[in-house]
N, C-alpha and C positions, 0 to 999 in steps of 0.2 A: 755252896754253903751246906754244911753238914746239918741235917735235921733227922735225928733218929726217929724211926717210926714204930709204932706198935703194930701187930698183925692187923688190928681192926682198923687203925688209921691208915695203914697202906692199901687194904682193900678199898675202903671208901674213896680215897684219893685216886686210885687207879680207875675206878668207875667214872667219877666226876671227869677225868681227863679225856676219855675216850667216847663217853656216850654223849648224846644230846640232852636237851632239856627234858624231853618226853621220856617217861619211864625211869627217871633216876631214882626217885624214892623206891619204887619196886625192885630196882637193881641193888641199891644200897641195904634194903632190908635182907635180900637174898644173901648178900655177902656177909651180913653179919650173922645169919642163921646157919650158915654152912661153912664148914672148915674143909670141905672135900675139894681137891683140885678139879676145876672145870674150865671150859673154854671161857674166857672173860676178857674184860676190858684192857686197855693198854696201859701206858706209863702214868705214873702218879701226876696228878695236876700239881701246879705251882702252889707253894703255901697259902697264897692269897687268891688262888683260883683264878688269876689272870687270864684273859684270853690270850691264847697262842704266845706264850712266853718264847722269846726270840734268841736263839743263840747263834754261835759260829761254829762250824766245822774247822778243825786245825788246818785244813787245806787253803784256808784264807789267810793263814797266820804264818805264811813261809816268806814273807818279805825281809829285805835286808835290814829293815828298821825295827824288827822285834826278833833279835838273835837268841833271847833266852825265854824261857818258860816264864819268869817273873815279867819280863817286858810284854810277852803276849797277854797275860792276865790284866796287866795294868791298862793296856790299850782296850781290851773288852770292857773294862770296867769304865774307862773314860768315856767310850762311846755309847754305853747304855745296853750292851748285850748281858743276857742273864747267865751266860755261862759258855762252855765249849763242848764239843765232841772231839775227842783226840784219839789218834792211833794208839793202841795199847802197847806200851813197852814197859816190862817190869822194872827197868832201870830208872825211868821218869815218873811212873806213876806216883809214887809217894810225893815228889815236888809238885806235880800237878794238884793234887790234893791239898797239900799245905797252902799253896800260893792261892789257890780258889777259895779256901776256907778263910784265909786272912781278908780276901777281898769281899767276901760275902757272896761269891758267885757258886754256880752249880757244875758239877762235872756231870753234864746230861748224858754222856755216852762215851764209850771206848769201841774202838773199831778193830776188828779181829778177822783175819782171813785164814782159811783153813780148807783142807780137801776132805771131802766125806769119807774117803778111803783111809786115810791116816788120823782122822780124828782131831781131837783137842789139843792145843799147845800144852806142854807138859807143866808149864808155869802158870796156866790160867787159874788154877785152884787156889793159889796163894794170892793171885791178884784180886780174885773174888773176895777173899777174907778182908782185904784193905778196904773194899768198897761196901762191907756190910752195913746195913741200915741206911744206906743212900739211895736217892731215886735214879742212879745211873743204870742207863741201858748197855748190855753187853751185846753188841751188834756184830752178828756173824755173817760174813759173806762167803759162801760156800761153793767151792768149785769141784771139779770131778774129771778124771780122765777116763772112767768107765761109763759115765751116764751123760748123755747129751743134755743140753740146757732144759730144765723143767720136766725132764723125765722122771714120772712117778716111781719108776724101778728103784730109784735111789733114796726113796722115802724112810724106808726101815732104818736105814743107816743114820740119816739126818735126824730122825726122830731120837735115836739113841743119844745123839750128840746134844740135841735141845734139852732132853730130860736130864742129863748128867748137869748141865749148867743150871737148870731149874732146881735140881736137888741142893747143889751147892748155895745158890743165892737163897732158897727157902722163901719164906713169907715176908720177910722185913726188907728186902732189896739186897743187891740190885736186881734188875730183871734181864730178860734176854729178848732178842728180836732178830729176825731175819732180816738182811740187808739185801734187797734185790740190786743186782749190778749187771749190766750187760755183758754177755760172755761168760759169766760164772753159770754153775748149774742152777743156782737160784737166782735167775736174772728178772724175774716178774714178781710183782705184788701177789699175783695168784699164788705163786709158789709159797709165799710166807704165810698166807692165808691158810693153804691146805695143810701145811705142816702145824701151824699153831692149832689147828682144829684136831689133828692127829694127837698131839701131845695133850690137850686138853687142861692146860693149866692157867691161871690168872697171871703167872709171872712170865708167860711165853707170848710173843706176838710178832708183829712185823712193821717195818718201815714202809712209807711210800716217798720215793726218790723221784723228783719232778724229772731229771736230766735221763735217768735210766728208763723210765716210762716213756718218755719223748723220743728216745733212740730207737724204740722197738715198735714193730706194728702192733696195733691193739685191737683185739676182737670185740671189745665191749665200749660203750661210751665211759667218759671220765666220771661222770656221777653214778653210774651203776657199778663200776669198779670199787670207788670209794664207799659206797653204802655196803658193798660186800666185806670189804676190809675193816669196816668201822668197829666191830666188836673186838677186833685184835690189834687195831692201829695204835702204834706207840709213838709215832712222830711223822712229820712230813718235812722233807727238805726241799728248798727251792733255790733258784738263781735265775738271773737274766739268761736269755736265750738269743743268740744273734744267728740268723739264717746264713748258711754257706753260700758262696756265689755260685752261680751256674744252676740254681733250682735243683739242687740235690736232695731236698726234702729234709724232715725233721731228723732223720738218722745221722746228718752232718751238722746239726745244731752245735753251736759253740757255747760253751759256758763263759758268762761274762757277769759283771756286777749287776745287781738287781735292777739298777736305773738304766741299764743299757739294753739293746736287744729289741726285736720285733714281737717276741711272745707277750701276751697279756697276762702277767702274773696277778694282777688284780682281779681279773675274772676268774682265774683259777682259785684264788683264795675266796673268792665269793662262793664258789662251788663247794670248797672244802668245808666252809661254815655251814652251808645250806644243809649238807648231808648230816651234820651234827657233831663234827670233830671239833674239840676245844683244846687239844694238848699242845705240846711244844712244837715249834717250827724251827727249822735250822737252815744256815745259808751254807751252800756248797759253793766253795771257791776254787776248786781245783783247776790247775792250769793257768789261773788269770795272772798275767806278769804285773810287776810294779809293786810299790810300797803297800803293806797291809793296811796302813791307817787310811790311806786315799781310798782303796778298795772298801774297806768296811765302813769308812764314814759315808761314803756316797749310797751304799747299801742299806745302811740304817736309816738315812734320809728317806729314801725310797719307801722302806718298810714302814715307817711312820706315816707317810702319805698314804699308802695302801690300808692301813689300819683305820686311818681317819675315815676313809672312803666305806670300807665294810663295815664299820662299827656304828655309822650314821642311821 
């Protein structure tokens, strides 16, 4: 749903989404008083400031029952999702925007893969223009042949990339976030936080992706990592996790619908809430077979159960 934002509205809603209740007034005053780009909060909150607006990544919309963008959007609307995170394609972006606007839903994010050596896709600047004034995140998953995963030696090139997208987006949206993905140069949440701090702008942040966090050894507790990321956290993505047979450990966990698997997603979301995050949450449905309606309905039913527990 397209809601044009003024600079002041964008900064205020950005802060509400990523910060906890404590200190919100102080942060809001600071945003109003300063126009300088500084390290700050993540994605804008939903217009009604709802806790954790829940959307689906288009990885969960690949079933045979939703062959068109119109069908995908209709299913999201039917099941109660607030919008979608879609892989960016210049050819399909206008239709996504048209169908989502008609349905009153959000294009929460577009997903872009790139190499820090080769830089941004040449068509991205035009795509950003189509998303001006929206809450959309441009999620960048950055790979590298030169640098090993998480190697800070690649930071300078990555900061150039993020700064360029930030310039295109300016103060009214969209925003840009680092997408941590196992095997990429930016494979950890810590990478996104490190880069966001270096860019030092309110429209640059990071994602927290449950599956990619789970697939990697973690040197710090979950709550500590989330607290560190909070000032820059633009979204959290979740899914069910089924343990691989043979005791292979978390690195072999399989993505499943939210109502399946052994991992306690409710406890995870309780931790997310406890550290003060209040922004959008997305469902990652990559590689789950079957009809999209079945996957997304079961997931939404479980999400409502989770919300009832953590909101009590």
